[in-house]
C-alpha positions in Angstrom: 0.0 0.0 0.0 1.4 3.4 -1.0 1.9 5.9 1.9 -0.1 9.0 1.6 -1.9 11.4 3.9 -4.7 9.0 4.8 -2.7 5.8 4.9 0.6 4.6 6.2 2.4 1.7 8.0 2.4 1.8 11.8 6.1 1.9 12.2 8.1 -1.3 12.6 4.9 -3.2 13.4 4.3 -3.4 9.6 0.6 -2.9 10.2 -1.1 -1.0 7.3 -3.4 1.6 8.9 -5.8 4.3 8.1 -4.4 7.4 9.9 -7.5 8.2 11.8 -8.2 5.7 14.6 -11.5 5.4 16.5 -11.8 5.5 20.4 -15.3 4.9 21.6 -14.6 6.2 25.1 -17.5 8.7 24.8 -19.9 6.0 23.5 -20.7 7.6 20.1 -23.3 4.9 19.3 -23.1 1.8 17.1 -24.1 3.9 14.0 -20.8 5.7 14.4 -18.8 2.6 14.8 -20.4 1.2 11.5 -19.8 4.5 9.8 -16.1 4.3 10.8 -15.9 0.8 9.3 -17.5 2.0 6.1 -15.0 4.8 5.9 -12.1 2.5 6.0 -10.9 3.1 9.6 -9.1 -0.1 10.7 -7.6 0.8 14.1 -9.8 0.8 17.2 -8.8 1.7 20.8 -10.8 0.1 23.6 -10.5 0.4 27.4 -12.9 -2.4 27.8 -15.9 -0.3 28.9 -17.1 0.9 25.6 -19.8 -1.9 25.0 -20.9 -0.5 21.7 -17.5 -0.8 20.1 -17.0 -4.3 21.6 -20.3 -5.5 20.2 -19.7 -4.4 16.7 -16.1 -5.5 16.5 -16.9 -8.8 18.1 -19.4 -9.5 15.3 -16.8 -8.4 12.6 -14.0 -10.6 14.1 -16.0 -13.7 13.4 -15.1 -13.6 9.7 -12.8 -10.7 9.3 -10.4 -10.6 12.2 -7.3 -9.9 10.1 -8.8 -6.6 8.6 -8.9 -4.7 11.9 -6.3 -3.6 14.5 -7.4 -3.8 18.1 -5.4 -1.7 20.6 -6.0 -1.9 24.3 -4.0 -2.0 27.5 -3.7 -2.0 31.3 -1.4 -0.3 33.7 -1.3 2.4 36.5 -4.2 4.7 36.0 -5.4 4.0 39.5 -1.8 4.1 40.9 -1.5 0.4 41.5 0.1 -2.2 39.3 -2.4 -4.4 37.4 -1.7 -7.9 36.4 -1.1 -7.6 32.7 -1.8 -11.1 31.7 -5.1 -11.2 33.6 -6.2 -7.9 31.9 -5.2 -9.1 28.6 -7.2 -12.4 29.0 -10.1 -10.3 30.1 -9.9 -8.3 26.9 -9.5 -11.4 24.7 -12.7 -12.8 26.2 -14.6 -9.5 25.7 -13.8 -9.4 22.0 -13.8 -13.2 21.6 -10.5 -13.1 19.7 -7.2 -15.1 20.2 -4.9 -12.0 20.2 -4.6 -8.2 20.4 -2.8 -6.3 17.8 -1.3 -3.7 20.2 -1.2 -4.1 24.0 -0.1 -1.0 25.9 1.0 -0.3 29.5 -1.2 2.7 30.1 -1.0 5.9 32.2 2.8 6.2 32.8 3.5 9.5 34.5 6.9 8.5 35.7 9.3 5.7 34.9 8.9 4.2 38.4 5.3 3.3 37.3 6.7 1.1 34.5 8.8 -1.3 36.5 11.1 -3.9 34.8 8.6 -6.7 35.6 6.0 -4.9 33.5 8.4 -4.6 30.6 9.4 -8.3 30.9 5.7 -9.3 31.1 4.8 -7.4 28.0 7.7 -9.0 26.0 6.6 -12.5 27.3 3.0 -11.8 26.1 4.2 -10.9 22.7 6.4 -13.9 22.5 3.5 -16.1 23.4 1.6 -14.7 20.5 -1.3 -13.2 22.6 -0.3 -9.7 21.4 1.4 -8.8 18.1 3.0 -5.5 19.3 3.6 -3.9 22.7 4.0 -0.3 23.8 3.1 2.4 26.4 0.8 5.3 26.8 2.5 8.3 28.6 2.6 12.0 29.1 6.3 11.8 30.0 7.7 12.9 26.7 11.4 12.5 27.6 10.7 8.9 28.7 8.9 8.2 25.4 11.9 9.7 23.6 14.4 7.5 25.4 12.4 4.4 24.8 12.1 5.3 21.2 15.8 5.7 20.9 16.5 2.5 22.7 14.1 0.4 20.7 12.4 -1.2 23.8 8.9 -1.0 22.5 7.0 -1.5 19.2 4.6 1.5 19.7 4.2 4.7 21.7 0.9 6.4 22.4 1.4 10.1 23.2 -0.4 13.4 23.6 0.2 15.8 20.6 -1.7 18.8 19.4 -1.3 22.3 18.4 -1.1 23.5 22.1 1.1 20.6 23.2 4.0 20.5 20.6 6.8 19.3 22.9 7.0 16.0 21.2 8.6 17.8 18.3 11.7 18.2 20.5 11.4 15.3 23.0 10.2 12.4 20.9 10.1 12.9 17.2 13.9 13.3 16.7 14.4 9.9 18.4 11.9 7.8 16.3 14.1 7.0 13.2 16.5 4.7 15.0 14.0 1.9 15.7 10.8 3.2 14.0 8.2 2.6 16.7 4.6 3.0 15.6 3.3 6.4 16.9 -0.3 6.8 18.0 -1.5 10.2 19.2 -4.5 11.4 21.2 -6.1 14.6 22.5 -6.0 16.4 19.1 -8.4 19.0 20.3 -7.0 19.3 23.8 -10.3 18.2 25.2 -12.1 20.8 23.1 -10.1 23.7 24.3 -8.5 24.2 20.9 -12.0 25.0 19.6 -12.7 27.7 22.3 -11.6 31.3 22.1 -9.1 32.2 24.9 -9.4 35.7 26.4 -6.1 36.7 24.7 -7.3 35.8 21.2 -8.8 38.6 19.1 -12.5 38.6 18.4 -11.6 39.4 14.8 -9.7 36.2 14.3 -11.3 32.8 13.7 -11.0 29.8 16.0 -10.1 26.2 14.8 -12.6 23.5 14.0 -12.1 20.0 15.1 -11.2 19.1 11.6 -8.3 21.6 11.6 -7.0 20.1 14.9 -6.9 16.6 13.4 -5.4 17.8 10.1 -2.7 19.7 12.3 -1.6 16.4 14.0 -1.7 14.3 10.9 0.2 16.9 8.9 3.2 15.7 10.9 4.5 12.6 9.2 6.0 11.3 12.5 2.4 10.6 13.7 1.1 7.3 12.1 -2.4 7.3 13.7 -4.4 10.0 15.5 -7.2 8.8 17.7 -10.6 10.6 17.5 -13.1 10.1 20.2 -16.4 11.6 19.0 -19.6 11.7 21.1 -22.0 11.2 18.2 -22.3 10.4 14.5 -22.3 14.1 13.4 -18.9 14.8 15.1 -17.4 11.7 13.5 -18.7 12.7 10.0 -17.2 16.1 10.4 -13.8 14.8 11.3 -13.6 12.2 8.6 -14.7 14.7 6.0 -12.2 17.2 7.2 -9.1 15.0 7.1 -9.9 14.0 3.6 -8.9 17.5 2.6 -5.3 16.5 3.2 -2.4 18.3 5.1 -2.6 21.8 6.3 -1.0 24.6 4.2 2.0 26.5 5.6 -0.4 29.3 6.5 -2.9 27.0 8.2 0.0 25.4 10.3 1.2 28.9 11.3 -2.4 29.8 12.4 -2.8 26.6 14.4 0.6 27.0 16.1 -0.3 30.6 17.1 -3.7 29.6 18.4 -2.2 26.6 20.2 0.2 28.9 22.0 -2.7 31.2 23.1 -4.5 28.1 24.4 -1.5 26.7 26.2 -0.9 30.1 28.0 -4.5 29.7 29.6 -3.3 27.2 32.2 -5.6 24.4 33.3 -4.4 22.0 36.0 -5.5 18.9 34.2 -3.7 19.8 30.9 
């Protein structure tokens, strides 16, 4: 498959992917999941609580398992270490499948929350064939950059958007050595990139969700950007927008300026 704005290969995993992935965290409805399938989206992220996505993919997996990439994980979101094998087995039962395509250790805020035993367990699960690729999800950019350079993991899931561009210095320069697959999330910064900050002139426009996703995907280091719509209308807007292709230099400059204005409006959870 030829690489282009909408399609690529997920780094060293070799998985062919549509560059917009779907997360059903906000329960957008089964119509939205079916629409994503119709639009060619083949990578789906699941925490295990999004029942709508589980039902649809479980049905698809009966005859077309190899067409779709299932990404899930376990980790330290509740500040205690989860049994990775037990979490994986639970996910396999939920989806009625023999393997996950990508299994992540989630919620790493500090390297101490990703102990050696977790790394060893991830590798062992991959060796057993229960997962095809392993990785982490983290806000610690420097840690992600180091792991990218060392080649420890097959994939990295990171935050990247117009307001949070630190990955351009801390992660992207280190990707070429071992070519991990890169999945990004929070393209709209939880919607704040579509709200006018007080410092932004009333005479200037504000971005749409589509511009936010196109900003992320205009960076070739990002293989897949997750979208988490709340309904079908939001998803249809996002997919239509990214089909317009990469942003122009003028649009990239606008998004960076707006991102800086949003970033300067501090929120504790951002």
